[in-house]
N, C-alpha and C positions, 0 to 999 in steps of 0.2 A: 628588545633584546632579552628582557626577562622571560618572555614567552618561549624563547628557544633555550633558555638555560637549563630547564628541567629535562627536556628530551636529550640535550647534549650531555648532561651529567649521567643520564641513564645509559647512553651509548658508551660513554667513557668507562663507567663502572662495569658494564657488561663485557666490554673488550678486555678489561683487566681480568675479569673472572674467567673468560675463555682462554686467555693466555696461560693463567695458572693451571686450569684444567688440562690443557694440552701439554704443558710442561710436566705436570704431575703424572699424567697417564703415560707419556713418552718415557719418563724416567723409570716408572714402574715396569713398563714393557722391556726396557733395556736391562733392568736389574734382574728380571726373570730369566735372562739368558745365562746367568751364572750357574755353573755346574756344581751341585752339592756333593757329588761323588769324587770330585777332584780338588786339588789344593794348588796354591801358588798361581802363577800366571796362566796355567792351563785352564783353571776354573773360570778365569775372566775372558777367555777367548769368545765365548758366546756373547758376552756383553759388548765386546769390541765389534763383533760382526753385526750386531743389531744397530750399534751406533753408526757404523758405516752405511747401513741400509737407510737410516734416518737422513744422514747427510746426502746420500744419493737421491733419495726421494725429494728433498728440498731443491737440489740442483736440477732434477728433471722437471719439477714444477716451474722453476724459474725459466728454463729453456722453452717450455711449452708456452708460457705467458709471453716471452719475447717473440716467439713465432706467431702467436695469435693474440695480439694486444686487446682485441675486443673481449677476450675471455675475462679480463679484469673487471668488466661491468658485472658479469655473472658472479664472480668471486666476491666482489664488493657487496652486491646485493645479499648474497648468502651470509656473509660475515655480519652485515648490518642487522639482518633479521635475527641471527643467533645472538648477537650482542644485545639486542633489544629485549629478547626473552630472558637472557641471563642477568640483565641489569635491573630487574624488578627489585624494588625495596621491600623490606620485611612487611611494611604496612600494606603495600599493593598485593603482595603474595598472600597475606592473611585475608584480605578482602576477597580475593578470588577464590581462596579455599572455602571461605564461609558461603560464598554464592554457589559454588559447584558441589561441595561435599554434601552428601545425604546425611540424614540424622544418624547418629552413632548407634550401632547395633552390636550385640555381642559377636565376637569373632568365632565363627564355626565353619564346618565344612572344610574344603581344601585350604582356605586361608588360615583356619585354625590349625591345620596340620603343619603348614609352613611355619607359623609362629612357634608351635611346639618344637619343631625341629631346630629352629633358630635358637631358642632358649637352651635346648640340649647341647647344641654346638658351643654356645657361650659358656655353659657350665664346664664343658670338656676343656675349653681353653683356659678357664680360671683354675681348674684343678684344685690344689690345696693352698692357693695364694689368696690374697685379699680381694683381688679383682683382676681385670685385664684392660689394657689400653686399647683404644679404638685402632690406633695405627698397627698394633700387633694383630688384632682381629682381621683387619683389612688385608694385611700382608699375607696372613694364612689363607684368607679367602682367594686372593689373587693367585697364590700358588696352586690352588685347586680349581682355577677357572671360574670363580664366582665373583660377582660385583666388580668386574673388570672395568666398567665404565664409571665407577664412583671414586671420588676422592674422600678424605676423612670427613669433611664438612657435610657432603651429600649423604655419606653413610650414616652419620649421626642423625641427620634429618629422617632417614628411613626408620632407624631404630626408635626414635621418639614418636613417630607416627604409629608405630606398633605398641606404644606405651611401655617401651623398655627404657627404664631410667638411665640417663647418662650424666655423670658428674664432670664438671669443668676441670676439677682437680682430683684425680684418683691416684692414690699411692699404691704401687705394686712392688713387692719386695724384689730388689735387684734390678728394677726397671725405672725407678724414679717416679716423678709425679707429672701427670699430664691428663688430658681428657680421656675418660674411660668409664668402665662399668664396675661398680663395687658389689661384691657378693651380698652385702647386707641389704641392698636395694632390690634384689631379685627374689622371687618366690622359689622355694626349693623345688627340685624336680619332682614329677609325679611319683616316680619310683626310685627307691634308694638302691644303688648298685655300687660295686667297688670303685667306679669312677666318681661317684657322688657321695662323699661322706655325710653321715647324719649330722643334724644340727649340733648334737652333743659333741660329736667328734670334731666338728668344725671349731667349736668354742675351745675345745682342749688344744687343738693344733694351733689356733691363732692366739690363745691366751693360756699358755701352759701354767699349771699351778706351781 
């Protein structure tokens, strides 16, 4: 029995992770249907339309499975494989990364350009505040068609792999405290522009005399 406990726990954890991902991505997709140029109930019509599409898709899948019961074997196998991958513990994931990851090298070339662009984007979202929350960064990215397949936890993992420091508790004026990026942890942009105050201006704005 103990030999089956670990695989069963991994499948249970992976299934829970998959359900959260599906729920988060579905909710984000539905939320993106809201019209920013309208107000009241008209602005929410797009959300309701997308919600109806989700319900129709679920009903259609159920009817297909009812008509083709053998399809459940394929769906079960696909779900089990996905849950097994998603249910990896932190230790197992770390061991796999150590085995597969090459020796660290300075980021250069196209990857370096992507990292630079990402840092500039983060600085733009920070503006004159103390920092920015990951949920707000990800929401802005989703609105522009980026990182649509990531939730906050996965997004944080990507940033940390790029050596972009993330705080578990980052206070942002007017937004409260949650996981985010603080400006003190980031290197200043390579060039100073009106969008990026100098360090002296930042200190004056954040700590006025």
